[in-house]
Backbone as CSV, one residue per row, in Angstrom:
resi,resn,N_x,N_y,N_z,CA_x,CA_y,CA_z,C_x,C_y,C_z
1,MET,-33.213,-105.333,47.211,-33.645,-104.411,46.156,-33.758,-103.008,46.703
2,THR,-34.258,-102.892,47.871,-34.414,-101.581,48.487,-33.078,-100.952,48.771
3,ASP,-32.120,-101.738,49.206,-30.774,-101.222,49.490,-30.113,-100.715,48.217
4,GLU,-30.369,-101.381,47.162,-29.768,-101.008,45.871,-30.282,-99.661,45.421
5,LEU,-31.580,-99.380,45.616,-32.164,-98.109,45.236,-31.595,-96.973,46.078
6,LYS,-31.394,-97.289,47.368,-30.829,-96.277,48.250,-29.436,-95.891,47.785
7,ASP,-28.650,-96.882,47.359,-27.292,-96.581,46.901,-27.302,-95.686,45.666
8,LYS,-28.219,-96.001,44.759,-28.311,-95.185,43.525,-28.729,-93.764,43.839
9,GLU,-29.630,-93.602,44.800,-30.076,-92.266,45.171,-28.945,-91.468,45.786
10,GLU,-28.117,-92.122,46.586,-26.988,-91.443,47.202,-25.984,-91.001,46.154
11,ILE,-25.753,-91.879,45.159,-24.791,-91.515,44.087,-25.278,-90.293,43.327
12,LEU,-26.577,-90.277,42.965,-27.139,-89.152,42.236,-27.072,-87.859,43.047
13,GLU,-27.331,-87.997,44.366,-27.294,-86.818,45.232,-25.904,-86.253,45.315
14,ASN,-24.894,-87.164,45.412,-23.506,-86.715,45.479,-23.097,-85.995,44.194
15,GLU,-23.555,-86.499,43.046,-23.218,-85.875,41.759,-23.831,-84.474,41.654
16,GLU,-25.080,-84.348,42.147,-25.725,-83.039,42.096,-25.001,-82.018,42.963
17,ASN,-24.561,-82.507,44.174,-23.837,-81.612,45.076,-22.521,-81.141,44.464
18,THR,-21.845,-82.096,43.784,-20.563,-81.756,43.157,-20.749,-80.726,42.058
19,ALA,-21.810,-80.891,41.251,-22.092,-79.937,40.163,-22.452,-78.570,40.708
20,ALA,-23.197,-78.595,41.849,-23.582,-77.317,42.452,-22.380,-76.590,42.993
21,ALA,-21.402,-77.366,43.537,-20.208,-76.735,44.094,-19.352,-76.130,43.000
22,ALA,-19.394,-76.707,41.819,-18.562,-76.210,40.723,-19.178,-75.009,40.015
23,THR,-20.371,-74.685,40.395,-21.070,-73.553,39.763,-20.681,-72.261,40.460
24,THR,-20.407,-71.226,39.722,-20.021,-69.929,40.306,-21.216,-69.263,40.906
25,GLU,-20.945,-68.208,41.659,-22.008,-67.509,42.351,-23.021,-66.905,41.398
26,ASP,-22.563,-66.497,40.153,-23.492,-65.862,39.209,-24.193,-66.885,38.342
27,GLY,-24.049,-68.231,38.678,-24.786,-69.244,37.959,-24.024,-69.839,36.805
28,CYS,-22.771,-69.467,36.593,-21.982,-70.000,35.483,-21.067,-71.074,36.008
29,ALA,-20.899,-72.088,35.241,-20.027,-73.187,35.654,-18.605,-72.728,35.618
30,ALA,-17.796,-73.307,36.564,-16.386,-72.958,36.631,-15.702,-73.358,35.348
31,GLY,-14.849,-72.471,34.835,-14.106,-72.752,33.625,-14.849,-72.405,32.358
32,ASP,-16.157,-72.086,32.450,-16.915,-71.693,31.260,-16.542,-70.273,30.853
33,PHE,-16.511,-69.995,29.534,-16.251,-68.635,29.017,-17.523,-67.823,29.126
34,VAL,-17.428,-66.737,29.855,-18.602,-65.899,30.059,-18.590,-64.795,29.014
35,ALA,-19.513,-64.826,28.118,-19.596,-63.796,27.068,-20.296,-62.574,27.609
36,THR,-19.610,-61.445,27.471,-20.213,-60.182,27.922,-20.423,-59.272,26.718
37,GLU,-21.475,-58.537,26.744,-21.763,-57.622,25.650,-20.774,-56.460,25.670
38,PRO,-20.186,-56.112,24.520,-19.213,-54.998,24.499,-19.878,-53.689,24.886
39,ALA,-19.096,-52.881,25.593,-19.629,-51.581,26.019,-19.811,-50.683,24.808
40,GLU,-20.918,-49.989,24.770,-21.190,-49.095,23.651,-20.257,-47.887,23.728
41,PRO,-19.613,-47.530,22.604,-18.698,-46.372,22.616,-19.450,-45.086,22.934
42,ALA,-18.738,-44.235,23.650,-19.356,-42.955,24.028,-19.562,-42.107,22.780
43,GLU,-20.648,-41.408,22.710,-20.922,-40.554,21.573,-19.938,-39.394,21.563
44,PRO,-19.405,-39.015,20.377,-18.469,-37.882,20.312,-19.127,-36.601,20.783
45,ALA,-18.232,-35.662,21.193,-18.734,-34.409,21.748,-19.547,-33.644,20.706
46,GLU,-19.107,-33.752,19.409,-19.831,-33.045,18.366,-21.264,-33.540,18.252
47,ALA,-21.386,-34.897,18.310,-22.722,-35.458,18.194,-23.577,-35.076,19.394
48,ALA,-22.910,-35.069,20.584,-23.649,-34.719,21.792,-24.110,-33.268,21.750
49,ALA,-23.268,-32.432,21.090,-23.596,-31.007,21.045,-24.222,-30.629,19.708
50,GLU,-24.778,-31.558,19.012,-25.366,-31.294,17.701,-26.470,-30.242,17.829
51,LEU,-26.388,-29.228,16.888,-27.337,-28.132,16.966,-28.600,-28.447,16.167
52,THR,-29.657,-27.867,16.599,-30.923,-28.035,15.887,-30.932,-27.104,14.674
53,PRO,-31.783,-27.342,13.686,-31.852,-26.449,12.519,-32.102,-24.996,12.913
54,GLU,-32.917,-24.784,13.934,-33.180,-23.419,14.378,-31.916,-22.758,14.919
55,GLN,-31.121,-23.553,15.676,-29.876,-23.013,16.235,-28.866,-22.719,15.123
56,LEU,-28.791,-23.609,14.117,-27.889,-23.379,12.989,-28.284,-22.124,12.217
57,LEU,-29.582,-21.927,12.040,-30.060,-20.738,11.344,-29.705,-19.466,12.111
58,ALA,-29.884,-19.521,13.421,-29.549,-18.356,14.248,-28.054,-18.063,14.180
59,GLN,-27.239,-19.134,14.181,-25.787,-18.958,14.104,-25.386,-18.345,12.759
60,ALA,-26.008,-18.815,11.673,-25.702,-18.268,10.351,-26.090,-16.801,10.263
61,LYS,-27.244,-16.443,10.826,-27.679,-15.045,10.816,-26.703,-14.157,11.578
62,ALA,-26.195,-14.659,12.698,-25.245,-13.875,13.492,-23.957,-13.647,12.699
63,GLU,-23.495,-14.683,11.975,-22.284,-14.531,11.175,-22.502,-13.537,10.036
64,ILE,-23.689,-13.575,9.418,-24.000,-12.639,8.339,-23.998,-11.202,8.855
65,GLU,-24.571,-10.980,10.026,-24.596,-9.634,10.605,-23.188,-9.136,10.903
66,GLU,-22.337,-10.047,11.370,-20.956,-9.666,11.668,-20.222,-9.278,10.381
67,LEU,-20.438,-10.045,9.300,-19.808,-9.727,8.021,-20.328,-8.393,7.473
68,LYS,-21.626,-8.130,7.651,-22.188,-6.854,7.216,-21.525,-5.694,7.954
69,THR,-21.338,-5.875,9.253,-20.704,-4.824,10.062,-19.282,-4.557,9.583
70,GLN,-18.532,-5.633,9.311,-17.165,-5.476,8.827,-17.138,-4.789,7.469
71,ALA,-18.086,-5.154,6.583,-18.133,-4.534,5.259,-18.446,-3.043,5.363
72,LEU,-19.374,-2.667,6.229,-19.716,-1.255,6.415,-18.530,-0.478,6.976
73,TYR,-17.784,-1.105,7.880,-16.609,-0.447,8.466,-15.554,-0.195,7.385
74,LYS,-15.310,-1.207,6.543,-14.322,-1.042,5.478,-14.764,0.012,4.477
75,GLN,-16.042,0.048,4.170,-16.564,1.042,3.238,-16.399,2.451,3.798
76,ALA,-16.702,2.623,5.077,-16.541,3.937,5.708,-15.069,4.343,5.749
77,GLU,-14.197,3.380,6.019,-12.765,3.658,6.065,-12.253,4.104,4.697
78,PHE,-12.701,3.416,3.634,-12.285,3.796,2.286,-12.826,5.167,1.905
79,GLU,-14.062,5.475,2.299,-14.656,6.771,1.984,-13.886,7.901,2.670
80,ASN,-13.470,7.673,3.908,-12.664,8.678,4.609,-11.319,8.883,3.915
81,TYR,-10.711,7.762,3.467,-9.428,7.856,2.753,-9.596,8.640,1.447
82,ARG,-10.697,8.381,0.715,-10.938,9.079,-0.550,-11.118,10.584,-0.321
83,LYS,-11.884,10.946,0.700,-12.099,12.366,0.996,-10.794,13.036,1.411
84,ARG,-9.990,12.323,2.217,-8.720,12.902,2.659,-7.775,13.120,1.476
85,THR,-7.766,12.173,0.533,-6.906,12.299,-0.643,-7.335,13.473,-1.511
86,ILE,-8.637,13.633,-1.706,-9.140,14.763,-2.503,-8.762,16.088,-1.850
87,LYS,-8.881,16.129,-0.524,-8.540,17.364,0.195,-7.055,17.688,0.054
88,GLU,-6.207,16.657,0.160,-4.762,16.878,0.046,-4.399,17.351,-1.352
89,LYS,-5.062,16.798,-2.383,-4.786,17.239,-3.756,-5.197,18.688,-3.955
90,ALA,-6.362,19.038,-3.394,-6.826,20.420,-3.521,-5.860,21.380,-2.837
91,GLU,-5.376,21.000,-1.662,-4.418,21.848,-0.948,-3.102,21.963,-1.716
92,LEU,-2.708,20.855,-2.360,-1.460,20.880,-3.133,-1.583,21.817,-4.327
93,ILE,-2.756,21.813,-4.976,-2.968,22.703,-6.119,-2.964,24.164,-5.669
94,LEU,-3.619,24.438,-4.538,-3.709,25.817,-4.061,-2.397,26.325,-3.501
95,ASN,-1.667,25.440,-2.802,-0.465,25.876,-2.087,0.818,25.285,-2.661
96,GLY,0.724,24.685,-3.856,1.906,24.052,-4.441,3.024,25.034,-4.747
97,SER,2.652,26.292,-5.023,3.655,27.307,-5.361,4.222,28.002,-4.127
98,LYS,3.834,27.530,-2.957,4.276,28.199,-1.731,5.794,28.225,-1.618
99,SER,6.443,27.093,-1.884,7.902,27.034,-1.747,8.577,27.952,-2.762
100,ALA,8.007,28.017,-3.986,8.593,28.884,-5.008,8.474,30.356,-4.617
101,VAL,7.306,30.715,-4.153,7.093,32.108,-3.754,7.998,32.475,-2.585
102,THR,8.116,31.577,-1.632,8.966,31.829,-0.468,10.423,32.035,-0.878
103,ALA,10.884,31.261,-1.880,12.275,31.395,-2.338,12.514,32.700,-3.087
104,LEU,11.452,33.216,-3.731,11.624,34.422,-4.542,11.403,35.717,-3.755
105,LEU,10.791,35.626,-2.618,10.524,36.843,-1.843,11.792,37.616,-1.479
106,PRO,12.901,36.977,-1.114,14.123,37.750,-0.840,14.609,38.539,-2.053
107,ILE,14.352,38.025,-3.267,14.749,38.755,-4.475,13.913,40.029,-4.597
108,VAL,12.628,39.893,-4.300,11.752,41.068,-4.334,12.222,42.107,-3.318
109,ASP,12.626,41.639,-2.149,13.132,42.569,-1.124,14.357,43.321,-1.628
110,ASP,15.270,42.584,-2.288,16.480,43.221,-2.807,16.129,44.276,-3.869
111,LEU,15.196,43.954,-4.744,14.803,44.899,-5.785,14.144,46.139,-5.182
112,GLU,13.326,45.944,-4.180,12.660,47.078,-3.545,13.683,48.003,-2.870
113,ARG,14.730,47.431,-2.328,15.772,48.279,-1.723,16.641,48.935,-2.784
114,ALA,16.806,48.238,-3.919,17.705,48.778,-4.961,17.058,49.890,-5.773
115,LEU,15.758,49.818,-5.988,15.093,50.792,-6.859,15.288,52.242,-6.393
116,PRO,15.058,52.569,-5.143,15.284,53.967,-4.718,16.743,54.399,-4.904
117,SER,17.661,53.453,-4.673,19.079,53.802,-4.827,19.423,54.065,-6.295
118,MET,18.797,53.294,-7.193,19.069,53.469,-8.630,18.632,54.855,-9.099
119,LYS,17.553,55.358,-8.556,17.038,56.664,-8.976,17.970,57.796,-8.559
120,LYS,18.685,57.583,-7.455,19.560,58.642,-6.937,21.016,58.418,-7.311
121,ALA,21.330,57.214,-7.783,22.733,56.863,-8.022,23.286,57.617,-9.218
122,GLU,24.538,58.014,-9.094,25.255,58.668,-10.189,26.296,57.735,-10.794
123,ASP,26.645,56.706,-10.032,27.644,55.746,-10.511,26.919,54.588,-11.191
124,VAL,26.913,54.606,-12.511,26.214,53.569,-13.282,26.851,52.205,-13.054
125,ALA,28.136,52.147,-12.920,28.836,50.871,-12.725,28.402,50.229,-11.424
126,ALA,28.210,51.030,-10.383,27.775,50.491,-9.095,26.357,49.935,-9.203
127,VAL,25.512,50.660,-9.935,24.140,50.178,-10.132,24.141,48.864,-10.896
128,ALA,24.934,48.788,-11.964,25.019,47.564,-12.764,25.520,46.398,-11.914
129,GLU,26.471,46.685,-11.054,27.003,45.622,-10.178,25.922,45.121,-9.217
130,GLY,25.114,46.073,-8.699,24.034,45.681,-7.800,22.987,44.825,-8.496
131,VAL,22.646,45.211,-9.714,21.666,44.440,-10.491,22.211,43.040,-10.801
132,GLU,23.492,42.980,-11.131,24.110,41.669,-11.416,24.059,40.762,-10.190
133,LEU,24.280,41.314,-9.031,24.224,40.507,-7.802,22.801,39.972,-7.571
134,ILE,21.815,40.834,-7.796,20.418,40.397,-7.627,20.076,39.319,-8.645
135,TYR,20.577,39.498,-9.881,20.310,38.516,-10.935,20.908,37.156,-10.564
136,GLN,22.127,37.149,-10.094,22.766,35.884,-9.713,22.043,35.225,-8.529
137,LYS,21.578,36.064,-7.620,20.812,35.532,-6.491,19.500,34.914,-6.977
138,PHE,18.912,35.539,-7.980,17.673,35.024,-8.544,17.910,33.672,-9.218
139,LEU,18.966,33.554,-9.995,19.293,32.284,-10.653,19.561,31.189,-9.623
140,LYS,20.203,31.556,-8.538,20.480,30.575,-7.477,19.188,30.084,-6.843
141,ALA,18.246,31.003,-6.647,16.950,30.625,-6.075,16.207,29.681,-7.016
142,LEU,16.261,29.978,-8.314,15.624,29.094,-9.290,16.270,27.709,-9.291
143,ALA,17.581,27.676,-9.214,18.284,26.384,-9.181,17.874,25.576,-7.955
144,GLY,17.657,26.278,-6.853,17.210,25.574,-5.656,15.832,24.971,-5.818
145,LEU,15.043,25.508,-6.742,13.711,24.977,-7.019,13.734,23.934,-8.140
146,GLY,14.919,23.632,-8.662,15.037,22.634,-9.734,14.940,23.227,-11.121
147,VAL,15.008,24.562,-11.224,14.915,25.231,-12.524,16.316,25.545,-13.035
148,LYS,16.553,25.188,-14.293,17.845,25.511,-14.898,17.645,25.899,-16.359
149,PRO,18.488,26.810,-16.891,18.350,27.239,-18.285,18.807,26.146,-19.251
150,ILE,18.224,26.160,-20.434,18.606,25.211,-21.482,19.823,25.765,-22.210
151,ASP,20.848,24.951,-22.311,22.078,25.379,-22.984,21.861,25.336,-24.501
152,THR,22.154,26.453,-25.176,21.928,26.527,-26.628,23.195,26.851,-27.420
153,GLU,24.188,27.388,-26.785,25.365,27.878,-27.500,26.092,26.728,-28.217
154,GLY,26.151,26.846,-29.565,26.866,25.869,-30.365,26.222,24.495,-30.406
155,LYS,24.972,24.369,-29.985,24.301,23.070,-29.930,23.563,22.778,-31.241
156,ASP,23.438,21.509,-31.540,22.591,21.107,-32.661,21.139,21.412,-32.320
157,PHE,20.381,21.791,-33.361,18.977,22.093,-33.134,18.243,20.825,-32.677
158,ASP,17.500,20.934,-31.593,16.778,19.805,-31.012,15.333,20.243,-30.766
159,VAL,14.401,19.612,-31.489,13.003,20.026,-31.364,12.464,19.802,-29.962
160,ASP,13.092,18.909,-29.185,12.629,18.656,-27.818,13.020,19.781,-26.872
161,LEU,14.037,20.569,-27.274,14.529,21.636,-26.401,14.372,23.026,-27.003
162,HIS,14.392,23.092,-28.334,14.448,24.390,-29.003,13.214,24.629,-29.864
163,GLU,12.919,25.910,-30.056,11.878,26.342,-30.983,12.518,27.297,-31.986
164,ALA,12.531,26.895,-33.240,13.168,27.713,-34.278,12.237,28.857,-34.655
165,VAL,12.692,30.066,-34.420,11.886,31.247,-34.760,12.522,32.039,-35.901
166,ALA,13.721,31.629,-36.266,14.400,32.324,-37.376,15.402,31.376,-38.017
167,GLN,15.699,31.628,-39.297,16.692,30.853,-40.027,17.790,31.789,-40.534
168,VAL,18.992,31.318,-40.430,20.135,32.133,-40.846,20.769,31.449,-42.054
169,PRO,20.551,31.985,-43.247,21.138,31.350,-44.434,22.606,31.736,-44.624
170,GLY,23.280,30.978,-45.473,24.648,31.306,-45.854,25.679,31.046,-44.777
171,VAL,25.403,30.181,-43.868,26.387,29.887,-42.826,27.307,28.770,-43.305
172,PRO,28.499,28.628,-42.732,29.379,27.520,-43.111,28.696,26.168,-42.886
173,ASP,29.168,25.176,-43.595,28.544,23.853,-43.516,28.511,23.301,-42.091
174,GLU,29.554,23.583,-41.330,29.606,23.024,-39.962,28.579,23.664,-39.031
175,GLN,27.998,24.803,-39.455,26.999,25.471,-38.614,25.565,25.223,-39.094
176,LYS,25.421,24.529,-40.191,24.081,24.241,-40.703,23.375,23.248,-39.766
177,GLY,22.154,23.589,-39.446,21.379,22.747,-38.526,21.753,22.937,-37.067
178,ARG,22.558,23.966,-36.828,22.967,24.257,-35.452,22.392,25.608,-35.024
179,VAL,22.343,25.792,-33.686,21.824,27.038,-33.128,22.853,28.151,-33.344
180,ILE,22.413,29.221,-34.026,23.300,30.354,-34.277,23.147,31.402,-33.180
181,ASP,21.923,31.600,-32.742,21.676,32.633,-31.733,20.463,32.223,-30.901
182,CYS,20.495,32.590,-29.617,19.357,32.330,-28.719,18.618,33.650,-28.524
183,ILE,17.374,33.656,-28.973,16.574,34.865,-28.891,15.887,34.973,-27.531
184,GLU,15.452,33.853,-27.022,14.819,33.829,-25.696,15.198,32.523,-25.010
185,LYS,15.695,32.626,-23.787,16.144,31.443,-23.067,14.991,30.481,-22.755
186,GLY,15.326,29.210,-22.788,14.374,28.196,-22.351,14.793,27.647,-20.998
187,TYR,13.850,27.031,-20.330,14.139,26.523,-18.982,13.545,25.118,-18.798
188,MET,14.186,24.392,-17.892,13.744,23.049,-17.528,13.496,23.008,-16.030
189,LEU,12.493,22.248,-15.661,12.190,22.045,-14.252,12.317,20.557,-13.959
190,ASN,13.342,20.226,-13.187,13.598,18.813,-12.856,13.663,17.952,-14.120
191,ASP,14.480,18.425,-15.087,14.730,17.709,-16.352,13.507,17.631,-17.253
192,GLN,12.502,18.462,-17.003,11.336,18.543,-17.881,11.250,19.966,-18.431
193,VAL,11.102,20.072,-19.755,11.062,21.390,-20.391,9.777,22.118,-19.984
194,ILE,9.944,23.308,-19.434,8.772,24.121,-19.109,8.658,25.312,-20.065
195,ARG,9.762,25.609,-20.773,9.714,26.604,-21.838,10.836,26.312,-22.808
196,HIS,10.474,26.140,-24.081,11.487,25.884,-25.101,12.301,27.141,-25.357
197,ALA,13.556,26.933,-25.678,14.421,28.063,-26.044,14.115,28.500,-27.477
198,LYS,13.883,29.772,-27.657,13.626,30.306,-29.002,14.957,30.671,-29.632
199,VAL,15.227,30.042,-30.764,16.563,30.162,-31.346,16.491,30.448,-32.847
200,ALA,17.634,30.912,-33.365,17.834,31.060,-34.808,18.745,29.927,-35.252
201,VAL,18.360,29.273,-36.356,19.066,28.066,-36.798,19.771,28.338,-38.121
202,GLY,20.993,27.848,-38.231,21.753,28.020,-39.470,21.214,27.125,-40.570
203,MET,21.151,27.698,-41.817,20.643,26.957,-42.973,21.707,26.894,-44.076
């Protein structure tokens, strides 16, 4: 009986040793699935850098100040532009006739030289020729400024170009409603009437 117990004890001891040998160093049996807890995902950079309400308020205030500065700069820039435009308009009004005066000054020079000669001249034809030259020079200067006379000879009466100051009755039918005579020339500046031609119209 005693021998039998010894045999059973040896069998149990051998089984325990075998189980111990099959156990891994970390206490898990060989071949067992070791469940490991999944690693927690790293927090995003935004979350890590999340601002406090005080920091957000300070950031908003800084942005508002920057926008105020930009608005003041734009306002000052517009005010400077407005003042510059007003100044340029004022200068244009004061000095707008500068080019016209400059173009006409040579005509004045010619007249000043001609006047003394006219007083002493005995040849009327020569004087008339001199005046005609000055007149043509004057018309050329006006043309250079965009001024041209309104053509009236044989034209139909046009209220946009002509001013009727007289009526000529008893004219042939083909001349009725047409300009018979130009009493005072009209002029246009760059295709805009600056003085209507005063004319007599056939009736």
